[in-house]
C-alpha positions in Angstrom: -1.7 -60.4 11.1 0.5 -58.6 13.7 2.0 -56.4 10.9 -1.4 -55.4 9.8 -2.5 -54.4 13.2 0.7 -52.5 13.9 0.1 -50.8 10.5 -3.4 -49.8 11.3 -2.4 -48.3 14.6 0.4 -46.2 13.0 -0.6 -42.6 13.1 0.8 -41.7 9.9 -1.2 -44.5 8.2 -4.3 -43.2 9.8 -3.8 -39.8 8.3 -3.1 -41.3 4.8 0.6 -40.5 5.0 3.5 -42.8 4.1 7.2 -42.2 4.9 9.5 -42.0 2.0 13.2 -42.4 1.7 13.4 -40.4 -1.5 15.4 -37.2 -1.3 13.4 -33.9 -2.1 13.9 -32.8 -5.7 15.7 -29.6 -6.2 15.4 -27.4 -9.3 18.1 -25.9 -11.2 19.8 -22.9 -9.6 18.6 -19.6 -10.6 20.5 -18.1 -13.5 23.2 -15.5 -12.7 22.4 -12.2 -13.6 24.7 -9.8 -15.5 25.4 -7.0 -13.3 26.1 -4.9 -16.3 22.7 -5.4 -17.9 20.3 -2.4 -18.1 17.7 -4.4 -16.1 19.9 -5.1 -13.2 21.5 -1.5 -13.3 18.0 0.0 -13.3 17.0 -2.0 -10.2 20.3 -1.2 -8.4 19.1 2.6 -9.0 15.9 1.8 -7.2 13.6 1.7 -10.4 11.3 -1.4 -9.8 8.1 -2.6 -11.6 5.5 -5.3 -11.7 2.3 -6.3 -13.6 -0.7 -7.9 -12.2 -3.5 -9.2 -14.6 -6.8 -11.1 -14.4 -8.1 -12.4 -17.6 -11.8 -12.7 -18.6 -12.4 -16.3 -19.4 -14.0 -15.3 -22.8 -11.6 -12.7 -23.7 -8.0 -13.1 -22.8 -6.9 -10.2 -25.1 -4.8 -8.0 -22.9 -1.0 -8.3 -23.4 1.8 -6.6 -21.6 5.6 -6.5 -21.5 8.6 -4.5 -20.0 12.0 -3.9 -21.5 15.1 -2.1 -20.0 17.7 -0.9 -22.5 20.3 1.8 -23.2 20.1 4.3 -26.1 22.3 3.4 -29.0 24.7 6.2 -29.0 24.3 8.3 -25.7 23.9 5.1 -23.5 21.0 6.7 -21.5 19.5 4.0 -19.2 15.8 3.4 -19.8 13.0 1.1 -18.9 9.6 1.0 -21.1 6.5 -0.8 -20.2 3.6 -1.7 -22.6 0.0 -2.6 -22.3 -2.0 -3.6 -25.3 -5.8 -4.2 -25.1 -6.9 -6.4 -28.1 -10.4 -7.0 -29.7 -11.5 -9.3 -32.2 -8.9 -11.7 -31.0 -5.5 -11.2 -29.6 -3.5 -11.2 -32.8 -2.9 -7.4 -32.9 -2.1 -7.3 -29.1 0.3 -10.1 -29.5 2.1 -8.4 -32.2 2.4 -5.3 -30.3 3.7 -7.2 -27.3 6.4 -8.9 -29.3 7.5 -6.0 -31.7 6.9 -2.5 -30.4 9.4 -2.0 -27.4 12.3 -3.5 -29.4 11.4 -1.3 -32.4 11.4 1.9 -30.3 14.6 1.1 -28.4 16.4 0.2 -31.8 15.5 3.7 -33.1 16.7 5.7 -30.1 20.3 6.9 -30.8 19.5 9.6 -28.2 16.7 9.3 -25.7 15.6 13.0 -25.4 12.1 14.0 -25.8 11.9 14.7 -29.5 13.8 11.6 -30.4 11.4 9.4 -28.3 8.5 11.0 -29.8 9.7 10.5 -33.4 10.8 6.9 -32.7 7.2 6.0 -31.1 5.4 7.6 -34.1 7.5 5.6 -36.5 7.4 2.4 -34.7 3.6 2.7 -34.1 3.2 3.1 -37.9 5.2 0.0 -38.6 3.3 -2.0 -35.9 -0.1 -1.0 -37.7 1.1 -2.4 -40.9 2.4 -5.6 -39.1 -1.0 -6.1 -37.4 -2.9 -5.7 -40.6 -0.7 -8.5 -42.2 -1.1 -10.8 -39.2 -4.9 -10.5 -39.0 -6.7 -7.7 -40.7 -9.7 -7.9 -38.5 -8.0 -7.8 -35.2 -7.2 -4.6 -33.6 -5.7 -3.2 -30.3 -5.1 -0.2 -28.2 -1.6 0.4 -27.0 0.1 2.4 -24.4 3.8 2.7 -23.8 5.5 4.5 -20.9 9.2 5.0 -21.2 11.2 6.1 -18.1 14.7 7.6 -18.7 16.6 7.2 -15.5 19.5 9.3 -17.0 17.5 12.3 -17.6 14.9 11.6 -15.0 11.9 11.9 -17.5 9.0 9.8 -18.4 7.3 9.7 -21.9 3.9 8.2 -22.6 2.9 7.3 -26.2 -0.7 5.8 -26.7 -3.4 5.1 -29.0 -6.8 4.2 -27.7 -8.0 4.3 -24.0 -5.5 2.3 -22.1 -4.7 5.0 -19.7 -1.5 5.9 -17.7 -1.1 8.2 -14.8 1.8 9.4 -12.5 1.4 9.4 -8.7 4.0 11.5 -6.9 5.5 10.6 -3.6 4.7 13.0 -0.6 1.4 13.8 -2.2 -1.7 14.3 0.1 -4.6 11.8 0.1 -7.3 12.9 -2.4 -4.7 14.7 -4.5 -5.2 14.1 -8.2 -2.6 12.2 -10.2 -0.7 13.6 -13.3 -2.2 12.7 -16.6 0.2 11.0 -18.9 -1.8 9.5 -21.8 -4.8 10.7 -24.0 -8.2 9.2 -24.4 -9.1 8.7 -28.0 -12.8 7.7 -27.3 -14.8 10.1 -29.6 -17.2 10.7 -26.7 -14.3 12.0 -24.5 -12.1 13.9 -27.3 -13.6 16.6 -29.4 -10.5 16.7 -31.6 -10.9 12.9 -32.5 -14.7 13.5 -33.1 -13.9 16.4 -35.6 -11.2 14.2 -37.4 -13.5 11.3 -37.9 -16.5 13.6 -39.0 -14.1 15.2 -41.7 -13.4 11.6 -43.3 -15.2 10.9 -46.7 -17.6 8.1 -46.4 -17.5 8.0 -42.6 -20.7 8.3 -40.6 -20.7 9.0 -36.8 -23.8 7.7 -35.1 -25.0 5.4 -32.4 -25.5 1.6 -33.0 -29.1 0.4 -32.9 -30.6 -2.3 -31.0 -33.0 -5.2 -32.2 -36.0 -2.7 -32.2 -34.1 -0.3 -34.6 -33.6 2.3 -31.9 -30.2 4.3 -31.2 -28.3 2.5 -28.5 -24.8 3.0 -26.7 -21.9 5.3 -27.4 -21.3 7.3 -30.6 -19.5 5.2 -33.1 -17.8 5.7 -36.5 -19.1 3.6 -39.4 -18.1 1.5 -41.2 -16.6 -0.7 -38.4 -18.5 0.7 -35.5 -15.4 1.9 -33.5 -16.0 4.1 -30.4 -12.2 4.3 -29.9 -10.8 5.7 -33.2 -7.1 5.4 -32.6 -5.2 2.1 -32.3 -3.5 -0.4 -34.5 -5.1 -3.1 -36.8 -8.9 -2.9 -37.4 -8.5 -3.2 -41.3 -12.3 -3.4 -41.8 -12.5 0.1 -40.4 -10.5 1.8 -43.1 -9.4 5.5 -42.7 -11.4 5.8 -39.4 -8.3 4.2 -37.6 -5.4 6.4 -36.9 -2.2 4.7 -35.7 -0.5 8.1 -34.8 0.2 8.0 -31.0 -0.3 10.9 -28.7 3.0 11.6 -26.9 3.6 13.5 -23.8 7.0 13.8 -21.7 7.2 15.1 -18.1 10.0 15.3 -15.6 10.0 12.9 -12.8 9.3 14.5 -9.5 12.4 15.0 -7.2 10.6 13.1 -4.6 10.0 10.0 -6.6 6.7 8.7 -8.0 4.8 5.6 -9.3 3.8 5.4 -13.0 0.7 3.3 -13.4 -0.5 1.8 -16.7 -3.8 0.0 -16.9 -6.3 -1.3 -19.4 -9.8 -0.2 -19.4 -10.8 -3.1 -17.4 -9.3 -1.3 -14.5 -10.3 2.3 -15.5 -14.0 1.5 -16.4 -14.4 0.6 -12.9 -12.0 2.5 -10.8 -11.4 6.3 -10.7 -7.9 7.6 -11.2 -7.7 9.2 -7.9 -8.8 5.8 -6.3 -5.8 4.1 -7.9 -3.6 6.9 -6.7 -4.8 6.4 -3.1 -4.0 2.7 -3.4 -0.4 3.6 -4.4 -0.1 6.0 -1.6 -1.5 3.5 1.1 0.9 0.9 0.0 3.8 3.2 0.3 2.8 4.2 3.8 2.1 0.4 5.0 5.9 -0.5 4.6 9.1 0.9 5.8 11.3 2.6 3.4 10.3 2.7 -0.3 9.1 0.0 -2.7 12.6 -0.1 -4.0 13.6 -1.9 -0.8 10.6 -4.2 -0.2 8.6 -6.4 -2.6 5.6 -3.9 -2.5 5.3 -3.1 -6.2 3.8 -6.5 -7.2 1.4 -6.2 -4.2 0.4 -2.7 -5.3 -0.3 -3.8 -8.8 -2.4 -6.6 -7.4 -4.3 -4.1 -5.2 -5.3 -2.0 -8.2 -6.5 -4.9 -10.3 -8.3 -6.3 -7.2 -10.1 -3.0 -6.4 -11.4 -2.8 -10.0 -12.8 -6.3 -9.9 -14.2 -6.0 -6.4 -16.1 -2.8 -7.5 -17.6 -4.0 -10.7 -16.8 -7.7 -11.1 -14.7 -9.3 -13.9 -16.3 -7.6 -16.9 -13.0 -7.4 -19.1 -9.5 -8.4 -19.1 -8.0 -6.4 -16.2 -4.2 -5.5 -16.3 -2.2 -3.0 -14.4 1.6 -2.3 -14.4 3.3 -0.1 -11.7 6.7 1.5 -12.5 8.3 2.9 -9.2 10.7 5.6 -9.6 12.9 6.6 -6.8 13.6 10.3 -5.4 16.7 12.1 -6.4 19.7 11.6 -4.1 20.0 15.3 -3.7 16.4 15.6 -2.5 17.0 13.2 0.4 19.8 15.4 1.7 17.8 18.7 1.4 16.4 20.6 4.4 12.6 20.9 4.8 12.3 24.4 3.1 14.6 23.4 0.2 12.6 20.1 -0.3 9.4 21.9 -0.2 10.6 24.5 -2.7 11.8 21.7 -5.1 8.4 19.9 -4.8 6.5 23.0 -5.5 8.6 23.7 -8.6 7.8 20.4 -10.0 4.1 20.6 -9.3 4.0 23.9 -11.2 5.5 22.4 -14.2 3.1 19.5 -14.8 -0.8 19.1 -15.4 -2.8 17.3 -12.7 -6.0 15.7 -13.6 -9.2 17.5 -13.2 -12.4 16.2 -11.5 -14.2 15.8 -14.9 -11.5 13.6 -16.4 -11.1 11.6 -13.0 -14.8 10.6 -13.5 -14.8 10.2 -17.3 -14.4 6.4 -17.3 -16.2 5.6 -14.2 -19.4 4.0 -15.9 -21.3 1.7 -13.3 -22.6 -1.5 -14.7 -26.4 -1.5 -15.5 -28.7 -3.1 -12.8 -29.6 -6.7 -13.2 -33.2 -6.0 -13.3 -34.1 -6.1 -17.1 -36.7 -8.6 -18.2 -36.0 -11.2 -20.7 -38.1 -9.2 -23.3 -36.0 -6.0 -22.7 -32.8 -7.9 -22.7 -33.6 -9.6 -26.1 -34.6 -6.1 -27.5 -31.2 -4.9 -26.6 -29.1 -7.9 -27.9 -28.2 -6.4 -31.3 -24.6 -5.3 -32.2 -22.7 -3.3 -31.2 -23.2 -4.4 -27.6 -20.0 -3.5 -25.8 -20.8 0.1 -24.8 -18.1 0.4 -22.1 -14.9 -0.8 -24.0 -15.7 0.5 -27.5 -14.5 -2.8 -28.9 -15.2 -3.4 -32.7 -17.6 -6.3 -32.5 -19.5 -5.5 -35.5 -18.4 -8.6 -37.3 -19.2 -10.8 -34.2 -22.9 -10.4 -33.7 -23.9 -11.3 -30.2 -26.5 -14.0 -29.5 -29.8 -13.1 -27.7 -28.9 -11.9 -24.3 -30.0 -13.0 -20.9 -30.3 -10.5 -18.1 -26.8 -11.6 -16.8 -25.0 -11.6 -20.2 -26.4 -8.2 -20.8 -24.6 -6.7 -18.0 -21.3 -8.4 -19.4 
């Protein structure tokens, strides 16, 4: 009885704790990194990267990966990042995640502009064939950004609307970023519209709702695609082109951040808003992102800003690649550094206001009646992402599900 009274008076027992003599478990030591590996060498040069993602509970089709490597013959040091935004399942996006970067790196004897463009075009074509074999009905947009630290260049190759931008250091707030990728939504790209209209047996029109009235973006039929370049989508025939748009620009002497993101980000967030997040993150910390763990925080801020603005309407993924300034730039006087900055700015194309607003589509208000919602429930329903959902008819929509 005395022992029980003593136990009841013990502060630890009152809080539900019990003392344990067991030693704390320790995990295995972290693996020793090879200092000569491309990954470690890129990091030692100041090139850092991070990815943040938030998955929609009913989709989970975004995939991403990063690979550091050397060109086969010239030994140029590179890092490549990929984001694939799948639809009709994640089969095509998964194949892209596992195959594409390795296929590109294996084809690069040299990592100059022409060689990278040729390697990407060939590898995207092989990826398309592999996706059709894995699941002929699944498809994906794909964007690859390859940073060549030896040449101080970045190359973007993309199919679809997974966009990439470059945000230079030392830019002013409100400045537009540099466009790296190309949108292949027909509504945004007249060349793609003309290409598709010239295909035999292909009709370009809007989808129809349950009342038989035109509804949503222009789409290419058969298949109902609004984004007409990608990999996979075997049911859409010749409408789908897997030939990527490629672009190479010189890295700015003052350093920069390259941002890749799926349309879950860009459908809610302007490109200039993402660029502002990058600039603010750099200003809040001392030094550069290469010397503090700020790249991951920046990627999370970009994803968080998109979700806070429009809610989680789609898988939302962003990758940030930080590229340091040239060592010579740090030693320049003010006039010389300004001259170098001006020369670089004159060699690149900054985003215009129209493009900056192109993807910013606000969600519809949740004020539809049940009758109106039911009338708009017929496929294709995904007017923002352009995903091919013609083979997956949506059930009758409620006011809330219509907004999603």
